[in-house]
Wavefront OBJ file of the C-alpha trace (Angstrom):
o trace
v -34.349 -88.356 178.753
v -33.601 -85.567 176.311
v -31.784 -86.274 173.098
v -27.995 -86.003 173.145
v -27.040 -82.363 172.863
v -30.434 -81.100 174.018
v -30.061 -78.093 176.332
v -32.615 -79.637 178.634
v -29.959 -81.987 180.017
v -28.118 -79.127 181.700
v -28.639 -76.432 184.274
v -27.604 -72.860 183.682
v -27.097 -71.245 180.275
v -25.603 -73.798 177.911
v -25.382 -71.209 175.163
v -23.562 -68.599 177.228
v -19.931 -67.573 177.195
v -17.633 -70.481 177.718
v -14.251 -70.778 179.396
v -12.156 -72.995 181.621
v -10.340 -76.261 181.235
v -11.404 -79.053 178.932
v -11.690 -82.798 179.384
v -8.774 -85.085 178.700
v -10.767 -86.887 176.023
v -10.923 -83.742 173.884
v -8.238 -81.994 171.860
v -6.119 -85.094 171.342
v -5.475 -84.246 167.705
v -5.515 -81.447 165.181
v -6.549 -81.061 161.603
v -10.031 -82.529 161.648
v -12.599 -84.495 163.564
v -11.013 -87.869 162.897
v -7.637 -89.195 161.927
v -5.973 -86.118 163.378
v -2.301 -86.003 164.192
v -1.739 -86.837 167.878
v -0.299 -83.931 169.831
v 1.708 -84.647 173.002
v 1.303 -81.345 174.834
v -1.073 -80.777 177.697
v -3.920 -78.377 176.914
v -3.616 -74.797 178.024
v -5.050 -74.115 181.453
v -5.745 -70.923 183.351
v -2.693 -69.526 185.128
v -4.850 -67.210 187.236
v -7.560 -67.779 189.798
v -11.003 -67.847 188.246
v -13.686 -65.485 189.454
v -16.854 -67.017 190.844
v -18.660 -66.502 187.567
v -15.781 -67.940 185.542
v -15.526 -70.926 187.866
v -19.251 -71.642 187.455
v -18.921 -71.464 183.686
v -15.878 -73.732 183.763
v -17.737 -76.285 185.878
v -20.771 -76.095 183.590
v -18.526 -76.640 180.593
v -16.900 -79.683 182.166
v -20.316 -81.189 182.834
v -21.437 -80.551 179.269
v -18.229 -81.980 177.808
v -18.496 -85.053 180.024
v -22.101 -85.595 179.019
v -21.270 -85.386 175.321
v -18.266 -87.666 175.739
v -20.398 -90.332 177.400
v -22.811 -90.230 174.472
v -19.897 -90.450 172.017
v -18.586 -93.541 173.793
v -22.002 -95.163 173.408
v -21.901 -94.434 169.679
v -24.505 -91.665 169.762
v -24.542 -88.894 167.161
v -25.664 -85.250 167.253
v -29.232 -84.490 166.308
v -30.025 -84.870 162.624
v -29.800 -81.229 161.643
v -26.366 -80.897 163.278
v -24.739 -84.101 162.005
v -23.079 -82.299 159.081
v -21.291 -79.851 161.352
v -17.496 -80.126 161.448
v -14.753 -78.863 163.700
v -13.268 -76.933 160.753
v -16.536 -75.019 160.297
v -16.625 -74.138 163.991
v -13.025 -72.885 163.930
v -13.655 -70.836 160.790
v -16.756 -69.226 162.276
v -14.964 -68.496 165.550
v -12.063 -66.825 163.730
v -14.479 -64.690 161.710
v -16.215 -63.531 164.896
v -12.901 -62.800 166.638
v -11.631 -60.899 163.588
v -14.727 -58.708 163.561
v -15.389 -58.247 167.280
v -12.515 -59.679 169.304
v -12.209 -63.009 171.147
v -14.360 -61.763 174.014
v -17.345 -61.973 171.634
v -16.974 -65.763 171.345
v -19.689 -67.923 172.840
v -21.209 -71.253 171.933
v -24.508 -69.569 171.209
v -22.949 -66.939 168.958
v -20.917 -69.447 166.956
v -23.929 -71.753 166.637
v -26.051 -68.860 165.383
v -23.484 -68.110 162.675
v -23.535 -71.778 161.668
v -27.324 -72.141 162.036
v -26.742 -75.085 164.340
v -27.755 -76.031 167.861
v -25.458 -74.559 170.504
v -25.017 -77.872 172.299
v -23.936 -79.625 169.095
v -20.686 -77.652 169.140
v -19.567 -79.620 172.202
v -19.317 -82.739 170.031
v -16.337 -81.075 168.321
v -14.895 -78.443 170.704
v -15.012 -78.824 174.462
v -13.944 -75.395 175.734
v -12.866 -71.887 174.905
v -9.249 -72.808 175.654
v -9.350 -75.692 173.203
v -11.058 -73.498 170.646
v -8.384 -70.815 171.017
v -5.675 -73.429 170.486
v -7.431 -74.621 167.346
v -7.918 -71.057 166.095
v -4.238 -70.234 166.625
v -3.272 -73.474 164.916
v -5.428 -72.543 161.905
v -3.810 -69.104 161.739
v -0.375 -70.724 161.953
v -1.353 -72.710 158.875
v -1.804 -69.470 156.904
v 1.829 -68.446 157.379
v 4.193 -69.222 154.524
v 7.501 -70.851 155.393
v 9.376 -71.266 152.103
v 11.531 -74.197 151.154
v 15.189 -73.282 151.724
v 16.470 -71.434 148.673
v 20.049 -71.039 149.838
v 19.403 -67.355 150.596
v 18.310 -67.346 154.218
v 17.705 -63.587 154.253
v 15.292 -63.785 151.314
v 13.574 -66.782 152.897
v 13.175 -65.006 156.250
v 11.763 -62.006 154.403
v 9.055 -64.226 152.878
v 8.200 -65.585 156.317
v 8.169 -62.135 157.973
v 5.871 -60.657 155.341
v 3.494 -63.604 155.564
v 3.438 -63.533 159.379
v 2.731 -59.796 159.371
v -0.115 -60.206 156.880
v -1.670 -63.007 158.941
v -1.457 -61.058 162.206
v -2.964 -57.973 160.590
v -5.902 -60.126 159.472
v -6.249 -61.571 162.980
v -4.997 -58.824 165.287
v -6.723 -60.371 168.330
v -4.238 -63.274 168.160
v -1.473 -60.970 169.404
v -2.940 -61.326 172.893
v -2.263 -65.072 172.971
v 1.027 -65.468 171.108
v 3.871 -66.644 173.315
v 1.748 -67.390 176.371
v 0.615 -70.886 175.442
v 2.185 -74.228 174.505
v 2.862 -74.975 170.809
v -0.609 -74.812 169.334
v -0.272 -77.902 167.179
v 1.405 -79.556 164.196
v 1.237 -76.440 161.986
v 3.142 -74.518 164.641
v 5.758 -77.265 164.973
v 6.106 -77.765 161.206
v 6.608 -74.037 160.672
v 9.338 -73.917 163.302
v 11.037 -76.965 161.833
v 10.883 -75.396 158.366
v 12.299 -72.090 159.568
v 15.178 -73.794 161.350
v 15.965 -75.571 158.079
v 16.609 -72.177 156.451
v 19.947 -72.066 158.264
v 21.158 -75.513 157.207
v 24.655 -75.377 155.801
v 25.694 -72.230 157.686
v 27.505 -74.184 160.397
v 25.748 -72.340 163.222
v 25.477 -73.677 166.741
v 22.094 -75.044 167.832
v 21.081 -71.931 169.774
v 21.770 -69.171 167.230
v 19.057 -70.057 164.668
v 16.289 -70.025 167.289
v 17.601 -66.718 168.643
v 17.472 -65.288 165.119
v 13.928 -66.551 164.588
v 12.783 -65.129 167.911
v 14.333 -61.778 166.994
v 12.547 -61.702 163.643
v 9.297 -62.793 165.301
v 9.632 -60.069 167.917
v 10.150 -57.493 165.166
v 7.062 -58.680 163.282
v 4.928 -58.687 166.433
v 6.138 -55.217 167.394
v 5.484 -53.876 163.903
v 1.942 -55.270 163.920
v 1.325 -53.839 167.397
v 2.528 -50.431 166.186
v 0.318 -50.597 163.099
v -2.656 -51.613 165.221
v -2.103 -48.600 167.467
v -1.856 -46.357 164.419
v -5.137 -47.725 163.073
v -6.779 -47.020 166.427
v -5.389 -43.493 166.303
v -6.778 -43.036 162.794
v -10.228 -44.093 163.974
v -10.048 -41.764 166.980
v -9.004 -38.851 164.798
v -11.812 -39.549 162.332
v -14.302 -39.438 165.204
v -12.859 -36.159 166.474
v -12.982 -34.590 163.017
v -16.421 -35.954 162.118
v -18.179 -32.789 163.310
v -15.705 -30.336 161.783
v -15.755 -28.684 158.396
v -12.767 -29.090 156.042
v -11.845 -25.490 156.815
v -11.841 -26.158 160.557
v -9.714 -29.269 160.130
v -7.187 -27.371 158.024
v -7.103 -24.502 160.527
v -6.299 -26.955 163.331
v -3.460 -28.451 161.321
v -2.082 -24.985 160.567
v -2.227 -24.133 164.272
v -0.247 -27.280 165.021
v 2.399 -26.390 162.432
v 2.580 -22.774 163.616
v 3.293 -23.865 167.180
v 6.417 -25.781 166.197
v 7.509 -23.108 163.739
v 7.206 -20.369 166.294
v 8.555 -22.083 169.414
v 12.168 -22.327 168.320
v 12.656 -25.271 170.648
v 11.910 -28.107 168.227
v 13.839 -27.461 164.990
v 14.043 -31.134 164.032
v 10.324 -31.720 164.534
v 9.661 -28.501 162.644
v 11.643 -29.877 159.715
v 9.353 -32.925 159.600
v 6.232 -30.764 159.862
v 7.382 -28.346 157.165
v 7.915 -31.239 154.763
v 4.557 -32.850 155.648
v 6.237 -36.026 156.912
v 3.775 -38.059 158.941
v 5.607 -40.907 160.714
v 2.289 -42.755 161.144
v 0.999 -42.339 157.590
v -1.023 -45.375 156.518
v 0.394 -45.312 152.995
v 3.961 -45.759 154.304
v 3.343 -48.777 156.543
v 4.619 -51.323 154.030
v 7.677 -49.180 153.298
v 8.424 -48.717 156.993
v 8.070 -52.436 157.651
v 10.491 -53.254 154.843
v 12.988 -50.652 156.076
v 13.011 -52.124 159.562
v 13.251 -55.657 158.211
v 16.200 -54.652 156.001
v 17.998 -53.178 159.012
v 17.287 -56.271 161.096
v 18.430 -58.813 158.507
v 21.535 -56.779 157.676
v 22.446 -56.714 161.357
v 21.863 -60.447 161.745
v 24.010 -61.139 158.664
v 26.837 -59.075 160.143
v 26.513 -60.963 163.416
v 26.827 -64.418 161.862
v 29.360 -63.534 159.169
v 32.614 -65.415 159.773
v 35.327 -63.297 161.364
v 38.229 -62.510 158.970
v 41.253 -64.692 159.536
l 1 2 3 4 5 6 7 8 9 10 11 12 13 14 15 16 17 18 19 20 21 22 23 24 25 26 27 28 29 30 31 32 33 34 35 36 37 38 39 40 41 42 43 44 45 46 47 48 49 50 51 52 53 54 55 56 57 58 59 60 61 62 63 64 65 66 67 68 69 70 71 72 73 74 75 76 77 78 79 80 81 82 83 84 85 86 87 88 89 90 91 92 93 94 95 96 97 98 99 100 101 102 103 104 105 106 107 108 109 110 111 112 113 114 115 116 117 118 119 120 121 122 123 124 125 126 127 128 129 130 131 132 133 134 135 136 137 138 139 140 141 142 143 144 145 146 147 148 149 150 151 152 153 154 155 156 157 158 159 160 161 162 163 164 165 166 167 168 169 170 171 172 173 174 175 176 177 178 179 180 181 182 183 184 185 186 187 188 189 190 191 192 193 194 195 196 197 198 199 200 201 202 203 204 205 206 207 208 209 210 211 212 213 214 215 216 217 218 219 220 221 222 223 224 225 226 227 228 229 230 231 232 233 234 235 236 237 238 239 240 241 242 243 244 245 246 247 248 249 250 251 252 253 254 255 256 257 258 259 260 261 262 263 264 265 266 267 268 269 270 271 272 273 274 275 276 277 278 279 280 281 282 283 284 285 286 287 288 289 290 291 292 293 294 295 296 297 298 299 300 301 302 303 304 305 306 307 308 309
């Protein structure tokens, strides 16, 4: 019999893309490979029917996870060169790959190559793509700063919003998964508990604080989505202009300005163009985010301010 974790134990491509459900013995805790905090939520499962290829991969993954779990129960260990591997290293490598190439680039083989480990050894720590995504989102949640209540809930929410925006801009792929899965783990729950504490002492009903937090979160997510679209537009424009001379680029911009100046139908747009105001300018993204956040927090403050007697 092959050694535990040897690809020879399995049919198919054990290093290929992985997806599907994971075994009940995996993902019981977060924060490390042992002594992790128990988490009571069921793991995320597919809400859509799997294609034939996806179903085969899911079945292969279940067989691999079951095989590894049986070896774990017998006290077996990964092969010598992979014994130093940790779940934290796998999560970190997976996030780096997703940041650079998107989550679709994730595979056991790719992560193992980054870690210089055997592909099958990863199954000793992470049983499926769904579990890995939960762990990745939980790690990202741990980057977000939730301040201790200062007594100024608007300032505290501003700290949170800025930190959440910065984290999502580092990991833009995570936008695809936010809101469509159960709480990802203790970091997620602790952050929510900490944010709810920002409203202590304001005598608000139980529902209003969570509505406020969801509103701020929606603003942050929308701002990051907008910035991501702008970045894509910048890249597309750079590709279009790559074969043009500076003179040709300037001539195209002048043609654009001349159209609005001469049409007479768009005086307000013409005012923006004449003053060289670019609503998507990269160097105004921070300023625009702060402006929107100011408007949002001012509106929330007016909404919760006690009515005059």
